[in-house]
C-alpha positions in Angstrom: 183.2 91.2 132.6 183.1 90.1 136.3 179.7 91.0 136.5 178.9 88.9 133.4 180.6 85.9 134.8 178.5 86.2 138.1 175.3 86.2 136.0 176.7 83.3 134.1 177.5 81.4 137.3 174.0 82.0 138.9 172.6 80.8 135.6 174.3 77.5 135.7 173.8 76.7 139.4 170.1 77.5 139.1 169.8 75.5 135.7 171.7 72.3 136.9 169.2 71.7 140.1 166.2 69.7 139.8 162.7 71.2 140.5 160.8 70.6 143.5 157.3 70.7 144.9 157.4 72.8 148.4 155.4 74.8 150.9 153.6 74.6 154.2 150.8 72.6 155.7 148.6 74.6 158.2 145.5 74.2 160.4 142.8 76.0 158.1 141.4 77.9 161.1 144.4 78.7 163.2 147.1 78.6 160.5 149.4 76.9 163.0 152.1 74.7 161.2 151.0 70.9 161.4 154.2 68.9 162.4 154.7 65.7 161.0 151.9 66.0 158.1 152.4 63.6 155.2 152.6 65.0 151.6 153.0 63.0 148.6 152.5 62.7 144.7 152.5 59.6 142.4 155.1 59.4 139.6 155.1 56.6 137.4 152.8 54.8 139.7 154.9 55.2 142.6 154.5 57.2 145.6 156.8 60.0 146.2 156.3 61.9 149.5 157.7 63.4 152.7 156.8 64.8 156.2 156.6 68.3 157.6 159.0 69.9 159.7 158.6 71.8 163.0 157.5 75.0 160.9 155.0 72.9 158.8 157.2 73.0 155.7 157.6 70.2 153.3 159.7 69.6 150.4 159.5 66.9 147.5 162.6 67.0 145.6 163.7 66.0 142.0 160.1 66.2 140.5 160.1 65.3 136.9 158.0 67.8 134.7 154.2 66.9 134.2 151.0 67.4 136.2 150.2 65.6 139.5 147.8 65.5 142.2 149.2 66.5 145.4 147.8 64.9 148.5 148.2 66.0 152.5 146.9 63.8 155.3 147.4 64.3 159.3 146.1 62.5 162.0 142.8 63.7 163.5 142.3 65.9 160.1 140.6 65.6 157.0 142.8 65.1 153.8 143.2 67.3 151.3 143.9 66.7 147.7 145.1 69.5 145.0 144.8 68.6 141.3 146.4 69.8 138.4 149.7 70.8 140.0 151.9 71.8 136.8 155.6 71.2 137.2 157.9 72.4 134.6 161.9 72.3 134.2 163.3 75.5 135.7 160.7 76.4 138.1 159.8 74.9 141.6 156.3 74.7 142.7 155.1 76.4 145.9 151.8 75.5 147.4 150.5 75.9 150.7 147.8 73.6 152.1 145.3 74.1 154.7 143.7 70.9 156.6 140.5 71.1 158.7 140.4 69.3 162.1 137.9 66.3 161.8 134.8 66.6 164.0 135.7 63.1 166.0 139.5 63.8 166.2 139.7 59.8 166.4 141.8 59.2 163.2 143.0 60.5 160.1 139.5 61.1 158.1 139.7 60.7 154.2 136.9 62.9 152.6 135.8 63.6 149.1 136.6 67.3 148.7 135.7 69.8 146.2 138.9 70.8 144.4 137.6 74.5 144.4 137.7 75.0 148.3 138.4 78.7 148.9 141.5 80.4 150.9 138.6 82.0 153.2 137.4 79.3 155.4 134.4 81.7 156.3 132.9 81.9 153.0 130.2 79.4 152.6 128.6 80.5 149.2 129.5 82.2 145.8 133.1 81.7 146.0 135.7 80.4 143.3 139.3 79.9 144.0 141.8 80.2 141.3 145.7 79.5 140.8 147.5 81.8 138.5 148.3 79.0 136.2 144.5 79.0 135.0 145.1 82.9 134.1 147.9 82.2 131.7 146.4 78.7 130.4 142.7 79.9 129.1 142.4 81.2 125.7 141.6 85.0 125.2 142.7 85.4 128.6 145.4 88.2 127.8 147.3 87.0 131.2 144.5 89.1 132.8 142.8 88.1 136.2 139.6 89.8 135.5 139.1 88.2 132.0 139.7 84.9 134.0 136.6 85.6 136.0 134.7 86.3 133.3 134.6 82.5 132.4 132.5 82.0 135.7 129.0 81.5 136.1 127.1 85.0 136.4 130.2 86.9 135.4 130.5 89.1 132.3 133.1 91.0 130.5 131.5 91.4 127.2 133.6 94.6 126.2 136.8 93.7 124.7 138.3 97.2 125.1 138.0 97.0 128.9 138.1 94.3 131.6 135.1 95.9 133.8 133.6 93.0 135.7 129.8 92.7 135.5 128.4 90.4 138.6 124.9 89.1 138.0 123.7 92.3 136.5 125.3 94.4 138.9 127.4 97.6 137.8 131.0 97.0 137.7 131.5 99.6 140.4 130.1 97.2 143.0 133.2 95.5 142.9 136.1 95.5 145.8 139.6 94.9 145.1 141.7 93.4 147.9 145.5 92.7 148.0 147.0 90.9 151.0 144.0 91.7 153.0 143.8 95.5 152.3 141.2 97.3 150.1 143.1 98.8 147.0 141.9 101.1 144.5 141.1 100.1 141.0 144.4 98.1 139.6 144.4 98.4 136.1 146.3 100.9 133.8 144.5 103.7 132.2 142.2 103.6 135.1 139.9 106.6 136.3 138.6 107.6 139.5 135.6 105.8 140.8 136.0 102.8 138.2 137.1 99.3 139.0 138.3 97.9 135.5 140.3 99.1 132.5 142.0 98.3 129.2 144.9 96.5 130.6 145.5 94.8 134.2 148.3 96.0 136.3 148.1 92.5 138.2 150.8 90.4 137.2 149.5 87.0 137.6 152.8 85.2 137.8 153.1 86.8 141.0 150.0 85.8 142.6 149.4 82.9 144.8 146.0 81.1 145.1 143.3 83.7 145.4 139.4 84.0 145.9 136.6 85.6 143.8 133.3 86.0 145.6 130.0 87.0 144.0 127.4 87.1 146.5 126.8 87.2 150.4 130.4 87.6 151.2 131.7 87.2 154.7 131.7 89.8 157.3 135.3 91.2 157.0 134.5 92.3 153.5 132.9 95.7 153.4 132.1 98.8 150.9 131.1 96.6 148.0 127.9 95.7 146.4 128.5 93.0 143.9 131.6 91.1 144.8 135.2 90.8 146.0 138.4 90.0 144.3 140.6 89.0 147.1 144.2 88.8 145.8 147.1 87.1 147.5 150.7 87.6 146.4 152.7 84.4 146.4 156.0 84.0 148.4 159.3 83.5 146.7 161.2 80.3 146.5 162.8 79.6 149.9 165.4 77.0 148.7 166.9 78.7 145.4 166.9 81.7 143.2 164.9 81.3 140.1 164.4 83.6 137.0 161.7 84.1 134.2 161.6 86.1 131.2 158.5 86.6 129.0 157.4 88.4 125.8 153.6 89.0 125.2 151.7 91.2 122.7 149.3 92.2 125.8 151.5 91.7 128.9 154.7 93.2 127.1 158.2 92.3 128.2 158.3 90.6 131.6 161.2 89.9 134.0 160.8 88.2 137.4 163.1 86.9 140.0 162.8 85.1 143.4 164.8 83.1 146.0 165.7 82.9 149.6 166.3 86.1 151.7 167.7 84.7 155.0 168.3 82.1 157.5 164.7 82.4 158.7 162.7 80.8 155.9 162.4 84.4 154.2 162.1 85.0 150.6 161.6 87.6 148.0 159.6 87.6 144.7 159.9 90.8 142.3 158.3 91.1 138.8 158.3 93.8 136.2 156.4 94.3 133.1 156.8 97.0 130.2 154.4 97.2 127.2 155.7 95.9 124.2 154.3 98.3 121.8 155.5 101.1 124.3 159.0 100.0 124.2 159.1 99.4 120.4 157.8 102.9 120.0 160.5 104.3 122.4 163.3 102.2 120.1 161.8 103.6 117.0 160.6 100.2 115.7 157.4 100.3 113.7 154.3 98.5 115.2 151.5 99.5 112.9 149.4 101.6 115.3 148.8 105.2 115.6 147.9 105.7 119.5 150.8 103.7 121.2 149.6 102.5 124.6 152.6 102.8 126.9 152.5 101.0 130.3 154.6 99.4 132.7 154.1 97.8 136.5 156.2 96.5 139.0 155.3 94.0 141.8 157.2 92.8 144.8 156.4 90.6 148.0 159.4 90.3 150.2 158.9 88.0 153.3 161.3 88.2 156.2 160.5 85.0 157.8 159.6 84.0 161.3 161.2 86.0 164.1 160.4 86.6 167.8 158.4 89.7 167.1 156.2 87.8 164.5 156.5 87.3 160.7 157.0 90.6 158.9 156.6 91.1 155.2 156.5 94.1 152.6 154.6 94.2 149.5 153.7 96.5 146.6 152.4 97.1 143.2 153.2 100.1 141.1 152.1 100.8 137.6 152.0 103.9 135.2 150.4 104.3 131.7 149.9 107.0 129.2 148.8 107.3 125.6 148.3 110.1 123.0 145.4 110.5 120.6 146.3 112.7 118.0 143.7 114.1 115.6 145.5 113.8 112.5 146.4 110.1 113.2 142.4 109.1 114.2 139.7 107.9 111.9 136.5 109.3 111.9 134.9 106.1 113.3 137.7 105.6 116.0 136.2 104.0 119.2 138.2 106.0 121.9 139.1 109.4 120.4 137.4 112.5 118.6 139.3 113.0 115.3 139.0 117.0 115.9 140.8 116.7 119.1 144.2 115.8 120.7 143.9 114.2 124.1 146.4 113.1 126.5 145.4 110.4 129.3 147.9 109.7 132.0 147.5 107.6 134.9 149.5 106.1 137.9 148.7 103.5 140.6 150.4 102.3 143.7 150.0 100.0 146.7 152.8 99.9 149.6 152.0 97.6 152.4 153.6 96.2 155.6 152.3 92.8 156.8 152.5 91.5 160.6 151.4 88.1 161.7 152.1 87.2 165.5 151.1 84.2 167.4 149.7 84.8 170.9 148.4 81.4 171.8 148.3 77.8 170.7 145.6 78.6 168.1 145.4 82.4 168.3 147.1 85.0 165.9 146.9 88.5 165.2 147.3 89.8 161.8 148.0 93.7 160.8 148.2 95.3 157.4 149.6 99.2 157.1 149.3 100.4 153.6 149.4 103.4 151.4 147.8 103.4 148.0 147.8 106.0 145.4 145.7 106.5 142.2 146.5 109.6 139.8 144.9 110.7 136.8 145.7 113.4 134.5 143.9 114.2 131.3 143.9 116.8 128.9 142.0 117.4 125.7 142.5 120.3 123.1 140.7 121.4 120.0 143.2 121.2 117.0 144.0 124.0 114.7 144.5 123.6 110.8 147.8 122.3 111.3 146.8 119.6 113.9 148.4 121.4 116.9 146.8 121.8 120.6 144.4 124.9 120.4 141.5 125.4 122.7 141.5 123.4 125.8 138.5 121.5 125.7 138.5 119.4 128.9 141.0 118.7 131.8 140.9 116.5 134.8 143.2 116.1 137.7 142.7 113.4 140.3 145.0 112.5 143.0 143.9 110.1 145.7 146.3 109.1 148.4 144.9 106.6 150.9 146.4 105.3 154.1 144.9 102.0 155.4 145.3 100.0 158.5 143.5 96.6 159.2 144.1 94.2 161.9 142.2 91.5 163.4 142.5 88.6 165.6 141.7 84.9 164.6 141.2 82.2 167.3 140.4 78.6 167.0 138.4 77.6 170.2 138.3 74.0 169.5 137.6 71.6 166.6 134.2 72.8 166.0 134.5 76.8 166.6 136.8 79.7 165.5 136.0 83.3 165.6 137.7 86.2 163.8 137.2 89.9 164.7 138.8 93.2 163.5 139.0 96.9 162.4 139.8 98.6 159.2 140.4 102.5 158.9 140.9 104.1 155.4 142.0 107.9 155.6 141.5 109.4 152.0 143.5 112.5 151.0 141.5 113.5 147.7 142.3 116.4 145.4 140.1 116.3 142.3 139.3 119.0 139.5 137.3 118.7 136.4 136.9 121.5 133.8 134.8 120.5 130.6 132.9 122.6 127.7 130.6 119.6 126.9 127.1 120.6 127.0 128.1 124.1 128.6 126.4 127.2 127.4 128.0 130.3 126.0 127.6 132.9 128.7 130.4 135.2 127.7 129.4 135.1 123.9 132.5 134.5 122.4 131.0 131.9 120.3 132.4 129.0 122.4 131.1 127.0 125.3 132.3 128.0 128.4 134.8 125.7 130.3 132.9 125.0 133.5 134.5 123.3 136.6 132.1 120.4 137.4 134.3 119.0 140.3 136.4 120.8 143.0 137.4 119.0 145.9 140.5 118.9 148.2 139.9 117.6 151.6 140.8 114.4 153.8 137.8 112.2 154.9 137.5 108.7 156.5 135.8 105.4 156.2 135.9 103.3 159.4 135.0 99.5 159.6 134.6 96.7 162.1 133.7 93.0 161.9 133.0 90.0 163.9 132.5 86.3 162.6 132.2 83.1 163.9 132.5 79.6 162.5 130.8 76.8 164.1 130.2 73.0 163.3 126.7 72.3 164.7 127.3 68.6 163.3 129.8 66.6 161.5 127.8 67.5 158.2 126.4 71.1 159.2 128.6 74.4 159.5 127.2 77.8 160.1 129.3 81.0 159.4 127.6 84.1 161.0 129.1 87.6 161.3 128.3 91.2 161.4 129.9 94.1 159.8 129.3 98.0 160.5 131.0 100.8 158.6 130.7 104.6 159.0 131.7 107.2 156.2 132.5 110.5 158.2 132.1 112.5 155.4 128.2 112.3 154.9 128.0 110.7 158.4 126.5 107.5 156.7 126.4 104.4 159.0 125.6 100.8 158.0 124.9 98.0 160.0 125.3 94.7 158.0 124.5 91.1 159.2 125.9 88.1 157.3 125.0 84.4 157.5 126.2 81.3 155.5 125.2 77.6 155.9 127.1 74.7 154.5 125.6 71.1 154.7 127.3 67.8 153.5 124.1 65.9 152.6 126.5 63.2 151.5 130.4 62.9 150.7 129.6 63.8 147.0 126.7 66.6 147.7 127.0 69.6 149.6 124.2 72.3 149.9 124.7 76.0 150.8 122.6 78.8 151.5 123.7 82.5 152.5 122.3 86.0 153.2 124.2 89.1 153.4 123.5 93.0 153.5 126.1 95.2 152.0 126.7 98.9 151.9 128.7 100.9 149.6 129.7 104.6 149.1 128.7 106.3 145.8 131.5 106.5 143.3 133.7 109.5 144.1 133.1 111.3 140.9 129.4 111.4 141.7 129.9 112.2 145.2 132.0 115.4 144.4 130.0 116.6 141.6 129.9 120.5 141.7 126.6 122.2 141.3 127.2 124.6 138.6 124.5 126.8 139.7 125.3 127.5 143.1 129.2 126.5 143.0 128.8 124.4 145.9 131.9 121.8 145.7 129.7 118.7 146.4 126.2 118.7 145.1 125.8 115.2 146.3 127.7 115.2 149.4 124.9 114.2 151.7 124.3 111.0 149.9 124.2 107.7 152.2 125.5 104.3 151.3 123.6 102.1 148.7 122.5 99.1 150.1 122.1 95.5 148.6 120.4 92.4 150.4 121.8 89.4 148.9 120.0 86.0 149.3 121.8 82.8 147.7 121.2 79.0 147.6 123.2 76.4 146.0 124.1 72.7 145.6 127.5 71.1 144.6 127.4 67.6 143.3 131.0 65.7 143.0 129.2 63.0 140.8 132.4 61.4 139.4 136.2 61.8 140.0 137.5 65.1 138.6 133.7 66.0 137.9 131.6 68.4 139.7 128.1 70.1 139.0 127.3 73.5 140.7 124.3 75.4 140.8 123.2 78.6 142.5 120.0 80.6 142.6 120.0 84.3 144.2 117.8 87.1 144.7 119.1 90.6 145.4 117.2 93.7 146.5 119.1 96.9 146.0 117.8 100.2 147.8 118.7 103.7 148.7 120.1 104.0 145.0 120.9 107.5 144.2 118.4 109.0 141.8 116.9 112.5 140.5 114.8 114.4 142.9 112.2 114.8 140.3 110.7 112.3 138.1 113.1 110.8 135.8 114.6 107.6 134.4 118.2 108.1 135.9 119.8 105.7 138.5 123.1 105.3 139.6 122.9 101.4 139.4 123.7 102.0 135.5 127.0 104.1 136.5 130.0 102.2 134.7 128.4 101.3 131.6 130.7 103.6 129.7 133.9 105.7 130.6 132.6 108.5 132.4 130.4 108.9 135.2 126.8 110.8 135.1 127.3 114.6 135.9 124.0 115.1 137.9 123.6 117.0 141.3 121.0 117.1 144.2 120.6 113.2 143.8 118.6 111.4 146.6 118.8 107.9 148.0 115.2 106.8 146.9 116.0 104.4 144.1 115.6 100.6 143.8 116.8 97.6 141.7 116.4 93.8 141.7 118.6 91.2 140.4 117.5 87.6 140.2 118.8 84.5 138.2 120.1 80.8 138.0 123.5 79.7 137.5 125.2 76.5 136.4 128.6 75.1 136.2 129.8 71.7 134.9 133.5 71.4 135.5 136.3 68.8 134.8 139.4 69.5 136.6 142.6 68.9 134.8 143.3 65.2 134.7 144.4 62.6 132.1 145.8 65.7 130.1 142.2 67.4 129.6 140.0 69.8 131.4 136.6 71.5 130.7 134.5 74.3 132.2 131.0 75.0 131.1 129.1 77.8 132.8 125.7 79.4 132.2 123.5 81.8 133.9 120.0 83.4 133.1 119.1 86.3 134.9 117.1 89.7 135.2 118.3 92.9 136.3 115.9 95.6 136.6 115.8 99.0 138.4 113.4 101.9 139.0 114.2 105.6 138.8 112.2 108.5 140.6 109.5 108.1 137.8 108.6 104.7 139.3 108.8 102.9 136.2 110.5 99.6 136.2 113.2 99.2 133.3 116.3 97.0 132.5 119.6 98.1 133.6 122.3 98.7 131.2 123.7 95.2 132.2 120.7 93.3 131.6 122.0 90.9 129.0 119.6 88.2 130.4 122.0 85.2 129.6 125.9 84.6 129.8 127.3 81.4 128.7 130.9 80.2 128.5 132.7 76.7 127.5 136.3 76.2 128.0 138.2 73.1 126.7 141.8 72.1 126.7 144.0 69.4 125.9 147.6 68.5 126.7 149.6 66.1 124.4 153.0 64.8 126.1 155.5 65.0 123.4 159.0 64.2 122.6 161.3 61.0 123.4 160.7 60.8 126.9 157.3 62.6 127.1 158.6 65.7 129.2 157.5 68.2 126.5 154.0 69.2 125.9 151.7 70.5 123.2 148.8 72.5 124.5 145.5 73.4 122.8 143.0 75.4 124.5 139.7 76.8 123.0 137.0 79.3 124.8 133.6 80.2 123.4 131.7 82.9 124.8 128.0 84.4 124.2 125.8 86.7 126.1 122.7 88.7 125.2 122.8 92.2 123.9 123.3 95.0 126.3 120.6 97.4 126.6 120.9 100.9 125.7 119.2 104.4 125.4 118.1 105.6 122.1 120.0 108.6 120.8 118.2 111.9 120.3 119.5 112.8 117.0 118.0 116.3 116.9 119.2 117.5 120.3 122.6 115.9 119.9 123.2 118.0 116.8 122.0 121.2 118.3 124.3 120.4 121.6 127.3 119.1 119.3 127.2 116.3 121.8 125.7 112.9 122.3 122.3 113.4 124.0 120.1 110.5 124.7 116.2 110.1 125.1 115.9 109.4 128.8 112.3 108.7 128.7 112.9 105.8 126.9 115.8 104.6 128.8 117.5 101.1 128.0 114.6 100.3 125.7 116.9 99.0 122.9 119.6 96.4 122.8 122.7 95.5 120.9 123.1 92.4 118.9 124.0 89.2 120.9 127.7 89.0 121.9 129.7 86.0 120.5 133.3 85.2 120.6 135.5 82.5 119.9 139.5 82.3 121.1 141.8 79.5 120.1 145.1 79.0 121.8 147.9 76.6 120.9 151.5 76.3 122.3 154.4 74.1 123.0 156.4 73.7 126.1 160.0 72.4 126.1 161.4 71.1 129.5 165.3 70.4 129.2 166.3 66.9 130.5 169.6 68.1 131.7 169.1 71.4 133.4 166.6 73.5 135.2 165.4 75.6 132.1 162.2 75.4 130.1 160.8 77.4 127.4 157.2 77.5 126.0 155.7 79.4 123.0 152.1 80.4 122.6 149.9 82.0 120.1 146.4 82.7 121.2 143.9 83.5 118.0 141.4 85.9 119.9 138.2 86.4 118.0 138.8 83.5 115.6 135.8 84.1 113.4 136.4 88.1 113.3 132.8 88.6 114.8 131.7 92.2 114.7 130.5 92.7 118.2 128.9 95.9 118.9 130.7 98.4 121.2 128.4 101.2 121.1 126.3 103.4 119.2 126.9 107.2 119.5 126.6 110.5 118.0 129.5 111.3 115.6 130.4 115.2 116.0 132.3 114.9 112.6 129.5 113.3 110.6 126.7 114.7 112.5 125.1 111.2 112.4 124.4 108.1 114.6 127.3 105.5 114.3 127.7 102.0 115.1 131.2 101.4 116.6 132.5 97.8 116.9 134.6 95.9 119.3 137.9 94.3 118.5 138.2 92.1 115.7 140.5 89.0 115.0 143.9 89.5 116.7 146.6 87.0 117.3 148.3 87.3 120.7 151.9 85.7 120.8 153.8 85.0 124.0 157.4 83.4 124.6 158.5 82.3 128.1 161.7 80.8 129.5 162.1 79.8 133.1 165.5 78.9 135.0 
């Protein structure tokens, strides 16, 4: 009873306080606090603001619910405007603001700024910054940062069952995930070794701060990636008061979150836990209308200990676990994910635990170090079933356990108002244990009437990836900025070395027009399942263990035109040349550039780095940022993505859909007596060309009792074009007397019930080629309270 009284008292204290906007104002290059900067908003046509303290902190108290434009100014610095700051009852808004020192230092400079300026000041091209509020706002998003990225020009996730990110026709395996400055493995539930996507994201968007997504010619500090970088940042907790949030959603599940101050050194904590709704319902015995029940949960936390004499320390982490049982007697003959003659049991775990340290070593210099351990674990078993549906013959088994220790440290120094430099190192030590046994396509050597269980992957050892980088940002003139850098990496297992120049240019042709250009060379290790494939004839544990890096040279140019208040038009044209791609040593159509098109990696040995590929295209973005209660985002891209295998024939890659388009449109309608509540309407329309695929060799598939493709005509056919319309409507209620808000949303996904093709594959049960379709109409419901 005493415990319940304490909880009730905490609830009352939190709910009676008014919400605020708070954060820090920092120098963009040195990250030093700016003392005395002015931060303001406009409330009911009247300015409301404050100035920053000795730590650069600001606090605007008693802000009514609504959307605001946050402005920061400081003498000798260019001003910054952040539009569309959403304030709700029950939740303080925390936003850090970076200001760039003006070229002349004579006065406060007011400029027309792009509202999509990035966190990383060293990125000049192909970068988009997003806030977590956007993830929850867009229709069809499922609370998934990957699906948010699919709305951007040149990005596609035309697979409703997974959130793999295809950037400019590249394989999704070319994406690099980062968290708090450190490389991390695939942060998705039900993920597998070597992939970068999955059915459900383990990244909680409510725990994120403003983060960056880069699609080309990324800065020198990013390595071991070919197509793009998703650079995630965890937000700090509220330093002023304790807050709570509870949420229930069809996809995100049941979520609980808490945050608040930690000590008297401006420390804070934030922690969020989610559990799948269907998994919990199944555990409680509640019928949910599905056979294979996906059960998953994840925990995210960020503990900031504040500033001390030894610097600023924080501890962060994400942990996730997922499992699902596909039972033969509960599976339809045309099920997308499972075989109706087998029982299969996927299990996966994912984890990141890190320590971050930042210390100021001079007036404009700091050193940042991150030490982290990451875990990716997969267990999979598949059995033939007997007449009673029980497990019988073991058909396939996989065990993957990858423990990685990472250290990254860099020094950042602002030399003057024109020049800043950053240089650092990164070391990743992998301890990998992986085995795969499979009967698919295996001969019957012992003549027992069954295909043999062959070991196709068997590795247990440690290896390292070592990286170093240096980068300089220099303003040649008031309008022209250059970002130049070098990145180097060494993979000790194959003794591969890569040296990568990077260059970015940004020219402000006028206050409203900015021109950009960039070049970058990027190298990446082959996906581990391919690298450690076991040669079945010789028994060697790594038939591809001598493969070198895949290489991509990116060239991109663009323009951004802020042609009206709250509007921008952006275009980019790009060309990518891919080389050193693993292909067969004999004449064939195979190329590793097509890996990631399905759930498994190709099982091929003795590959050589002799393949090539080309991606080129044009992208357009027309955006109206959220103002006057509505927003719009229209993106489109046309492109070609081709490759050459060892046969020298140019073909479309598996990701060459040739066009992608998205339209997002949203409207908020203030309702209620004092207009503090809101009705929200959001819609999303997506379309793309059909994905190329290789024809099925039906006779060979029947003979082998598995799916066999006609590789001489690889990717010569295409699925029908993809189309999807999502519509989301919701209402938010903000209490007039307490710090308490509640919101309810329903997201009608695939509103037209469009039958988009998932795949065409050989059906072992029916012995024919079947067409499998993606998800049909589905209403995703979400309810949230904040206090």
